[in-house]
C-alpha positions as CSV (number, residue, x, y, z in Angstrom):
1,M,84.9,103.8,84.4
2,S,86.3,100.5,83.5
3,R,90.4,100.6,84.1
4,V,92.4,99.4,81.1
5,A,95.3,96.6,82.2
6,F,98.7,98.1,81.3
7,E,100.1,96.5,78.2
8,V,103.8,96.4,77.3
9,P,104.2,98.7,74.2
10,A,105.2,97.8,70.9
11,L,108.5,99.3,70.8
12,I,109.3,97.8,73.9
13,R,107.8,94.2,72.8
14,G,110.1,94.5,69.4
15,V,113.0,94.6,71.4
16,L,112.8,92.7,74.5
17,S,111.5,89.9,72.0
18,K,115.1,90.1,70.0
19,L,116.7,89.4,73.4
20,P,118.0,86.1,73.7
21,A,115.8,84.0,76.2
22,Y,119.2,82.3,78.4
23,P,119.9,85.4,80.1
24,G,116.7,86.5,81.0
25,S,115.7,82.8,82.2
26,F,118.9,82.9,84.7
27,L,118.0,86.4,86.2
28,F,114.5,84.8,87.0
29,T,115.7,81.8,88.6
30,S,118.0,83.3,90.6
31,G,114.7,85.7,91.7
32,L,113.2,82.4,92.5
33,N,115.7,81.1,94.8
34,F,116.2,83.9,96.7
35,V,112.4,84.7,97.0
36,L,110.6,81.5,96.9
37,K,113.0,78.4,97.2
38,P,113.4,78.5,101.0
39,Y,109.6,78.7,101.3
40,W,108.7,75.9,99.5
41,A,108.8,72.0,100.9
42,G,110.9,69.7,99.8
43,D,107.7,67.3,98.2
44,T,107.4,70.2,95.8
45,L,110.6,70.4,94.8
46,R,110.5,66.7,94.5
47,H,107.9,67.0,92.0
48,L,109.6,69.6,89.9
49,E,112.6,67.7,89.8
50,G,114.4,67.5,86.3
51,R,111.0,68.9,84.7
52,T,111.5,72.2,82.5
53,L,108.5,75.0,83.1
54,R,108.3,77.9,81.1
55,I,106.7,81.4,81.8
56,E,105.5,83.3,78.9
57,V,104.6,87.1,79.3
58,R,102.9,87.6,76.2
59,D,103.0,91.0,75.5
60,A,106.4,91.8,76.5
61,G,107.6,88.9,73.6
62,V,109.4,87.1,76.4
63,S,109.8,83.7,77.9
64,F,112.1,82.1,80.9
65,D,112.7,78.3,80.7
66,F,113.6,76.6,83.7
67,A,114.6,73.4,85.7
68,C,114.4,72.1,89.1
69,K,118.1,69.9,89.7
70,D,118.6,68.8,93.4
71,G,116.3,71.4,94.5
72,I,117.5,74.2,92.9
73,F,116.1,76.2,90.2
74,H,118.0,76.5,87.1
75,A,117.9,78.8,83.6
76,A,116.6,76.1,80.8
77,K,117.2,76.8,77.2
78,H,114.4,76.8,74.6
79,E,115.0,73.2,73.5
80,G,113.2,70.0,74.0
81,E,109.5,69.5,75.6
82,V,108.5,72.0,78.3
83,A,106.2,70.0,81.3
84,L,104.3,73.1,81.9
85,T,103.6,76.6,80.0
86,I,102.1,79.6,82.1
87,S,101.3,82.8,80.3
88,A,100.0,86.3,80.7
89,S,100.7,90.0,80.1
90,A,103.3,91.4,82.4
91,Y,100.4,93.5,83.9
92,D,98.6,89.9,84.7
93,F,101.5,88.4,86.0
94,V,102.0,91.9,88.8
95,Q,98.7,91.5,89.8
96,L,99.3,87.9,90.8
97,A,102.9,88.7,92.5
98,R,100.9,91.2,94.4
99,R,97.7,89.1,95.4
100,T,95.4,91.5,93.7
101,Q,94.0,88.9,91.2
102,D,92.8,85.4,91.9
103,P,94.6,83.2,89.4
104,D,91.3,81.3,89.1
105,T,89.3,84.6,87.6
106,L,92.2,85.2,85.6
107,F,92.6,81.2,84.5
108,F,88.9,81.3,83.5
109,S,89.0,84.6,82.1
110,R,92.0,83.3,79.5
111,R,94.3,86.1,80.7
112,L,96.4,83.2,82.0
113,T,96.7,80.4,80.5
114,M,98.0,77.0,81.5
115,E,99.5,74.4,78.7
116,G,101.2,70.7,79.5
117,D,100.9,69.3,83.1
118,T,97.6,70.5,84.9
119,E,98.2,68.5,87.8
120,L,102.2,69.8,87.8
121,G,100.3,73.4,87.6
122,L,98.1,73.2,90.2
123,L,100.9,72.2,92.5
124,V,103.3,75.0,91.7
125,K,99.6,77.5,92.3
126,N,98.7,75.8,95.2
127,S,102.3,76.0,96.5
128,L,102.5,79.6,95.6
129,D,99.3,80.3,97.6
130,A,100.3,78.6,100.8
131,I,103.0,81.1,101.0
132,D,102.2,83.8,103.5
133,L,103.1,87.2,101.9
134,S,104.1,89.0,104.7
135,T,106.1,86.4,106.0
136,L,108.3,86.7,102.2
137,L,107.8,90.8,102.2
138,S,109.7,91.0,105.6
139,D,111.8,88.1,105.4
140,R,113.2,87.8,102.1
141,L,112.6,91.2,100.2
142,A,113.6,93.8,103.4
143,P,116.1,96.0,102.2
144,L,118.9,94.9,104.9
145,A,117.8,91.0,104.4
146,L,119.1,91.7,100.3
147,A,122.4,93.6,101.4
148,G,123.0,91.1,103.9
149,W,122.6,88.4,100.8
150,M,124.7,90.5,98.1
151,R,127.6,90.6,100.7
152,A,127.5,86.6,101.1
153,G,127.6,86.0,97.4
154,G,123.8,84.4,97.3
155,P,120.9,83.4,99.1
156,A,121.2,82.5,103.1
157,K,119.7,79.7,104.5
158,T,116.6,80.2,105.9
159,T,114.8,78.5,108.9
160,K,110.8,78.6,109.1
């Protein structure tokens, strides 16, 4: 028996798709800065500098626009050109984050799409693939690290 992937219910999609985009993008970039930014090399961030990207969660009817400025991710409003749009379902994004699904498999099965600057998309993919998930989970997402981050008012500087 094949397992059916989770899909955001239509009622929830209807509600989510009516919410303003900017607050969601702000929360998304806060997570990027806390979880991923410390692991990305300066070279990767330089390639992202000034470029607007969009993450689109198709079945939820939401998308998050963001840009990198001075090595920090910032929420962007849904206006103007986007250098790269990465789209997938919520389920597929979770599978990618958990690394239980290969991005290439999702891409070639058309469950993950990239529109725009594909070279930039490959840079993002390869940068994400280079992060050691066990280090990420122990360093950035441990409950004590999260509590310390909240007390300090934001992400702490980390050393590799």
